[in-house]
C-alpha positions in Angstrom: 15.0 84.7 -28.8 11.2 84.1 -29.0 9.6 81.7 -26.9 9.0 78.8 -29.4 12.8 79.1 -31.1 14.0 78.9 -27.1 11.8 75.7 -26.4 12.4 74.0 -29.6 16.3 74.7 -29.4 16.4 73.7 -25.8 14.5 70.5 -26.6 16.9 69.6 -29.3 20.0 70.2 -27.1 18.4 68.1 -24.3 17.2 65.3 -26.5 20.9 65.4 -28.3 22.2 65.1 -25.2 20.5 61.9 -24.1 22.5 60.3 -27.1 25.1 60.0 -24.6 23.1 57.2 -22.7 22.4 55.2 -25.9 26.1 55.1 -27.7 27.0 51.6 -26.3 25.7 49.5 -29.4 27.0 46.1 -28.0 23.7 46.1 -26.0 20.7 44.9 -28.4 18.3 47.6 -27.4 20.8 50.8 -27.4 20.6 51.1 -31.3 16.9 51.5 -31.1 16.8 53.9 -28.4 19.4 55.8 -30.0 17.5 56.2 -33.0 14.5 57.2 -31.4 16.1 59.9 -29.7 18.0 61.0 -32.6 14.9 61.4 -34.7 13.1 63.3 -32.0 16.2 65.4 -31.7 15.8 66.1 -35.5 12.0 66.8 -35.3 13.1 69.8 -32.7 15.8 70.8 -34.9 13.4 71.3 -38.0 11.1 73.4 -35.6 14.1 75.3 -34.3 15.4 76.2 -37.5 11.8 77.1 -39.0 11.5 79.4 -35.9 15.0 80.8 -36.3 14.4 81.5 -40.1 11.1 83.8 -39.1 13.4 86.4 -37.6 15.4 86.6 -34.1 17.4 89.3 -32.7 20.9 88.6 -32.4 20.6 85.8 -35.1 24.4 85.3 -35.4 24.9 85.0 -31.6 22.2 82.7 -31.3 23.4 80.5 -34.5 26.7 80.3 -32.6 25.4 79.5 -29.2 23.5 76.6 -30.8 26.0 75.1 -32.9 28.8 75.1 -30.4 26.8 73.6 -27.7 25.4 70.9 -30.0 29.1 69.8 -30.9 30.3 70.1 -27.2 27.6 67.7 -26.4 28.8 65.3 -29.1 32.2 65.3 -27.7 31.8 62.7 -25.2 30.0 60.2 -27.6 31.7 56.8 -28.4 33.7 57.3 -31.8 32.4 55.0 -34.9 34.4 51.9 -35.5 36.0 53.3 -38.5 38.0 55.4 -36.2 40.1 52.7 -35.3 40.5 51.6 -38.8 41.8 55.3 -39.5 44.3 54.6 -36.9 45.5 51.3 -37.8 46.0 52.6 -41.4 48.0 55.5 -40.2 50.2 53.1 -38.0 50.7 50.7 -41.3 51.9 53.8 -43.3 54.2 55.0 -40.3 55.9 51.4 -40.7 56.5 51.7 -44.1 53.7 49.4 -45.5 51.3 50.0 -48.2 47.6 50.2 -46.9 46.4 49.4 -49.9 48.3 46.3 -50.2 48.8 44.9 -46.4 45.8 44.5 -44.1 46.1 45.4 -40.4 46.0 41.7 -39.5 49.0 40.8 -41.9 51.1 43.6 -40.6 50.1 43.1 -36.8 53.5 41.6 -35.6 55.5 44.1 -37.5 53.8 47.4 -37.3 52.8 49.1 -33.9 49.1 48.8 -34.5 46.2 49.4 -32.1 44.4 46.6 -30.6 43.0 44.9 -33.8 40.0 43.6 -31.8 38.6 47.3 -32.4 39.5 47.6 -36.1 36.7 46.7 -38.6 37.7 44.8 -41.6 40.9 43.9 -40.2 41.7 41.3 -42.7 41.3 43.3 -45.6 43.5 46.3 -47.2 42.2 49.6 -47.2 39.2 51.2 -49.2 39.8 54.8 -48.0 40.9 57.3 -50.6 44.5 58.6 -50.7 43.7 62.0 -49.3 42.2 60.3 -46.3 45.3 57.8 -45.9 47.7 60.9 -46.1 45.6 62.5 -43.3 45.5 59.3 -41.0 49.4 58.9 -41.2 49.6 62.6 -39.9 47.4 62.2 -36.7 49.5 61.3 -33.8 48.4 57.8 -32.3 48.2 59.2 -28.6 44.3 60.0 -28.2 43.8 59.4 -31.5 40.0 59.2 -31.6 39.7 62.4 -29.4 42.1 64.3 -32.0 40.0 62.8 -35.0 36.8 64.7 -33.4 38.7 67.6 -32.8 40.1 67.7 -36.2 37.0 66.8 -38.2 35.1 69.1 -35.9 36.9 72.1 -36.5 36.6 71.3 -40.3 32.8 71.3 -39.6 32.9 74.5 -37.6 35.0 76.2 -40.6 32.2 75.1 -43.1 29.7 77.0 -41.1 32.1 80.1 -41.2 32.5 79.7 -44.9 28.5 79.4 -45.5 28.0 82.7 -43.5 29.8 84.1 -46.5 27.0 82.8 -48.8 24.0 83.1 -46.9 22.8 84.7 -43.9 22.5 83.4 -40.3 19.0 82.3 -40.7 19.5 80.1 -43.5 23.2 78.9 -42.4 21.3 77.6 -39.2 19.9 74.6 -40.9 23.4 73.5 -41.4 24.8 74.5 -38.2 22.2 73.1 -36.1 21.9 69.8 -38.2 22.2 67.1 -35.5 23.4 64.5 -38.3 26.4 66.9 -38.8 27.2 67.5 -35.2 27.1 63.6 -34.5 28.9 62.4 -37.7 31.9 64.4 -36.8 32.3 65.7 -33.4 30.6 62.6 -32.2 31.3 59.6 -34.2 34.8 61.1 -36.0 34.1 60.7 -39.6 36.5 62.5 -42.1 33.9 63.7 -44.3 33.8 67.1 -42.7 36.9 67.9 -44.7 35.0 67.3 -47.9 32.2 69.4 -46.6 34.6 72.0 -46.0 36.1 71.7 -49.4 32.6 72.0 -50.7 32.0 75.2 -49.0 35.3 76.7 -50.2 34.5 75.7 -53.9 31.0 77.2 -53.7 32.6 80.5 -51.9 35.3 80.8 -54.7 33.1 80.3 -57.8 30.4 82.6 -56.3 33.2 85.4 -55.5 34.8 84.7 -59.0 31.4 85.6 -60.8 31.0 88.6 -58.5 34.5 90.4 -59.3 35.4 92.2 -62.3 39.3 92.2 -61.5 41.1 89.7 -63.7 43.6 88.7 -61.4 41.2 88.3 -58.4 39.1 86.1 -61.0 41.9 84.1 -61.7 42.7 83.8 -58.0 39.3 82.5 -57.1 39.2 80.0 -60.2 42.5 78.8 -58.8 41.0 78.5 -55.2 38.2 76.4 -56.7 40.6 74.1 -58.5 42.4 73.3 -55.1 39.1 73.0 -53.1 37.6 70.4 -55.5 41.0 68.9 -56.0 41.3 68.1 -52.1 37.5 67.0 -52.1 38.1 64.5 -54.9 41.3 63.2 -52.9 39.1 62.5 -49.8 36.1 61.2 -51.8 36.4 60.3 -55.5 33.0 60.7 -56.1 33.1 64.6 -55.9 34.2 64.2 -59.5 30.5 64.9 -60.6 31.2 68.3 -59.2 33.7 68.8 -62.2 31.6 69.6 -65.0 29.4 72.0 -63.1 32.6 73.8 -62.0 33.9 74.1 -65.6 30.4 75.8 -66.4 30.9 78.1 -63.5 34.4 79.1 -64.4 34.0 79.7 -68.1 37.2 79.9 -69.8 39.2 80.0 -66.6 38.2 76.6 -66.0 41.6 75.4 -67.5 42.9 75.9 -63.7 40.7 72.7 -62.8 43.5 70.4 -64.1 44.8 71.3 -60.5 41.7 69.2 -59.3 43.0 66.3 -61.1 46.6 66.9 -60.2 46.0 67.1 -56.6 44.5 63.8 -55.9 47.1 62.3 -58.3 49.7 63.6 -56.5 48.0 62.0 -53.1 47.7 58.7 -54.5 51.4 58.9 -55.4 52.3 59.9 -51.8 50.5 56.9 -50.2 51.4 54.1 -52.7 48.6 54.0 -55.0 49.6 51.6 -57.9 46.5 51.5 -60.1 43.2 52.9 -61.0 41.6 49.9 -59.1 42.9 51.5 -55.7 40.5 54.4 -56.2 37.3 53.5 -54.8 34.5 55.8 -55.8 32.6 55.7 -52.7 35.2 54.2 -50.2 33.8 51.0 -49.3 35.1 47.7 -48.4 34.4 45.0 -50.9 32.2 42.9 -48.7 29.9 45.8 -48.4 28.5 45.5 -51.8 24.8 47.1 -51.3 23.4 48.8 -48.1 20.7 51.4 -47.8 20.3 52.6 -51.1 17.6 54.8 -52.0 17.0 53.9 -55.7 18.5 50.6 -56.9 16.4 48.1 -54.6 13.3 49.2 -56.4 14.6 47.9 -59.8 16.2 44.9 -58.2 12.9 43.9 -56.4 11.0 44.4 -59.3 12.4 44.0 -62.8 16.3 43.3 -62.5 17.0 40.6 -59.5 20.6 41.3 -58.0 20.7 37.9 -56.0 24.4 38.3 -54.6 23.8 42.3 -53.9 26.7 43.1 -56.2 27.6 46.9 -57.4 27.7 46.0 -60.9 28.8 49.3 -62.7 26.7 51.7 -60.7 29.5 53.9 -60.6 29.5 54.3 -64.4 25.7 54.8 -64.2 26.3 57.4 -61.6 29.3 59.2 -63.6 26.8 59.5 -66.9 23.6 60.5 -65.0 25.4 63.3 -63.1 27.3 64.3 -66.5 23.9 64.6 -68.1 22.5 66.8 -65.4 25.4 68.8 -65.3 24.9 69.8 -69.2 21.2 70.2 -68.6 22.3 72.8 -66.0 24.9 74.4 -67.8 23.4 77.7 -68.0 22.3 77.4 -64.1 25.4 75.9 -62.7 24.2 76.6 -59.4 21.3 74.0 -59.9 24.0 72.0 -61.8 25.9 71.8 -58.2 22.9 70.5 -56.3 21.4 68.1 -59.0 24.9 66.5 -59.7 25.7 65.7 -56.1 22.1 64.8 -55.4 21.9 62.4 -58.1 25.1 60.6 -56.9 23.7 60.3 -53.4 20.2 59.2 -54.8 22.1 56.5 -57.1 24.7 55.4 -54.7 24.7 51.6 -54.0 25.7 52.1 -50.6 24.4 55.0 -48.4 26.0 55.3 -45.0 24.2 58.1 -42.8 27.2 60.3 -43.0 27.2 60.5 -46.7 24.1 62.6 -46.8 26.1 65.4 -45.0 28.1 65.8 -48.4 25.2 67.6 -50.0 24.1 69.7 -46.9 26.4 72.7 -47.6 25.1 72.9 -50.9 21.3 72.5 -50.1 21.8 75.0 -47.3 23.2 77.6 -50.2 20.4 76.7 -52.5 17.9 76.6 -49.6 17.0 72.9 -50.8 15.7 72.1 -47.4 14.2 68.9 -48.1 17.8 67.3 -47.9 17.6 68.5 -44.1 14.7 66.9 -43.5 16.4 63.5 -45.1 19.2 64.1 -42.5 16.8 63.3 -39.9 15.1 60.3 -41.1 18.5 58.8 -42.3 19.1 58.4 -38.6 17.2 54.9 -39.1 20.3 53.9 -40.5 21.6 53.1 -37.0 19.0 50.5 -36.4 21.4 48.4 -38.8 23.5 48.1 -35.3 20.6 46.0 -33.8 20.7 43.1 -36.4 17.7 41.2 -35.0 15.2 43.7 -36.4 16.2 42.3 -40.0 15.5 39.1 -41.8 19.1 39.1 -43.3 22.2 41.2 -41.6 22.6 44.5 -42.9 19.9 44.4 -45.3 16.9 47.3 -45.0 13.3 45.9 -44.9 10.7 47.6 -46.7 9.5 49.1 -43.4 12.8 50.9 -42.6 13.1 52.1 -46.4 9.5 53.5 -45.5 10.8 55.4 -42.2 13.6 57.1 -44.4 12.0 58.0 -47.6 8.1 58.5 -46.8 8.3 61.4 -44.7 10.3 63.0 -46.9 8.1 62.6 -49.8 5.2 63.5 -47.8 7.1 67.0 -46.9 8.1 67.5 -50.5 4.5 67.0 -51.7 3.3 69.7 -48.9 5.8 72.1 -50.1 4.7 71.6 -53.9 1.3 72.1 -52.8 1.8 75.3 -50.9 3.9 76.9 -53.5 1.0 75.8 -56.0 -1.5 77.8 -54.0 0.7 81.0 -53.6 1.1 81.1 -57.4 -2.6 80.7 -57.7 -3.5 83.6 -55.2 -0.9 85.8 -56.6 
């Protein structure tokens, strides 16, 4: 390990460890301190990943050392409040109640629910997808938050394992050492790591399918890709945007993708989904109409006012735009994966910080490191927990949007400029 890599990785781990001092967000200044420490940690991560990419001896052992240390440090962090909603939804199902028809507040007297004072949106039925609800029911109530961290954290580590089958250790470090990834799953306990694991499995299957000449093997990988995509959709329906790129990747064996539709349909039937309205594209509760979006605010602040911050039919727009992108890259399905999911995130009316992790396995595979840069600046999202910073609660001000977007645009411009001069000199 060279000196600069050692200093950068050590600084990253130290700064990430400092988040344990700033995770009590009931105190007004704690979110601000948390964000400052997280962004500094992210800058150290960018330097460490860059140095590691230059070449280090014993690359695989250093990769795992950094990845496991980062996640071990994240375990003591206070879980996200969403975890308590996961627990309440699981308790509702065990009591024989439909989480899509019954709120925790309505069921408190008949179900063995956790303390509903900790449960967010307790008066509303769930907005989570069937795959997630199925999993919430399976997790034991005792030590629920810790078990969520372990379960979703293991899915995160398995994603690293699969990525190492697609890229070398120096590239995989961009994902394995990403502080947003470590915080979102081992720290906050969000279930989206299951989606990341499925995406990594999907990429592995379609890549292996196109590398093998054995017919039986090709069909096996095609069916594996269909299962992985189906599970991803059952957890996050927005993953439907990956359906067309997968069709182009599998060719005539895409007939197996019927499983990608059958799996979420079966999951929905198992947890009591009664209509298509129960399937929420992004998994947001009704009153979270708009939050931290990267694109729509530009339109709404200039030409198309959205006074009540409604979703309108942005999900339809996303489906159409991502479909067009998939068709445009039908002969280059690798780029189709990146562009389809990237556009879905860019056009999302709600962008929670952990949503950005969805694209990181694909971005690592395609070496689109601008997304990793954005995963650092998006830590500014957690400033929302200090509501006194904003004129309106949970509404991003221009300065906050600038914190998230402008550094990424600057880095992208510098990268384009560097590539241009490299072409000119060669």
